[in-house]
C-alpha positions as CSV (number, residue, x, y, z in Angstrom):
1,L,133.4,113.0,113.3
2,P,135.3,114.1,116.6
3,E,131.9,113.6,118.3
4,V,130.9,110.6,116.6
5,A,134.6,109.4,117.9
6,R,133.8,110.5,121.4
7,I,130.5,108.6,121.4
8,G,132.2,105.5,120.2
9,Q,135.0,105.6,123.2
10,K,132.2,105.9,125.8
11,R,131.5,102.5,127.5
12,T,128.3,103.8,128.9
13,V,126.7,104.2,125.3
14,P,123.8,101.7,124.7
15,R,125.2,99.1,122.4
16,P,122.5,99.6,119.9
17,L,124.1,103.1,119.3
18,L,127.6,101.6,118.9
19,L,126.3,99.1,116.2
20,Q,124.6,102.1,114.1
21,I,127.7,103.9,114.1
22,V,129.7,100.5,113.2
23,D,126.7,100.0,110.3
24,N,127.6,103.8,109.0
25,R,130.3,103.5,106.2
26,T,131.6,107.1,106.3
27,W,132.0,106.9,110.2
28,I,134.2,104.1,110.2
29,Q,136.3,105.1,107.4
30,A,137.5,107.9,109.8
31,P,140.6,106.4,111.8
32,A,139.8,108.2,115.4
33,V,136.3,106.5,115.1
34,R,137.5,103.1,114.4
35,R,139.9,103.5,117.0
36,A,137.3,104.6,119.5
37,L,135.1,101.6,118.4
38,L,137.7,99.0,118.7
39,G,139.0,100.2,121.9
40,N,135.6,100.0,123.5
41,G,135.1,96.9,125.1
42,R,131.0,96.9,124.5
43,I,131.1,96.3,120.7
44,G,131.1,92.6,119.9
45,N,133.2,90.4,117.9
46,E,131.1,90.6,114.7
47,A,131.2,94.3,114.6
48,I,135.1,94.3,115.6
49,D,135.6,91.8,112.4
50,K,133.7,94.4,110.5
51,L,136.0,97.0,111.6
52,I,139.1,95.4,111.1
53,R,138.4,94.7,107.5
54,V,138.5,98.2,106.7
55,T,141.5,99.0,108.7
56,P,144.6,99.9,107.0
57,K,147.5,97.7,107.2
58,H,149.6,100.2,108.9
59,E,147.3,100.6,111.7
60,L,146.7,96.6,112.3
61,K,150.4,96.2,112.7
62,L,150.4,98.8,115.4
63,M,146.8,97.5,116.8
64,Q,148.2,93.6,117.3
65,K,150.8,95.2,119.6
66,S,148.8,97.7,121.6
67,M,147.8,96.6,124.9
68,H,144.8,99.4,124.9
69,Y,143.1,97.0,122.5
70,S,141.4,93.7,123.9
71,A,142.8,90.3,122.7
72,Y,140.2,89.7,120.4
73,V,141.0,92.6,118.7
74,R,144.7,91.7,118.7
75,D,144.2,88.5,117.4
76,A,141.8,89.7,114.6
77,A,144.1,92.0,113.7
78,T,146.9,89.4,113.0
79,R,144.4,87.2,111.4
80,V,144.0,89.6,108.9
81,L,147.9,90.5,108.4
82,K,148.6,86.9,108.2
83,K,146.1,86.3,105.2
84,G,147.2,89.5,103.1
């Protein structure tokens, strides 16, 4: 998992590889992998939405305030928290 998180964090990794990581349920259950992917600007909005859905609420609360994440990630976290 640490290696997958490192790969997910790199902005030079091809997008199809990042999407393959997003599609693996075991990998995205790991908080380090999820945070690495959400911090990577190369994944698309659909992948972000998928990751946000599996993120625990306490992490979403931190994400919506953190400038480390893109505006879309922060907005998606806010939307999910408002629904729940």
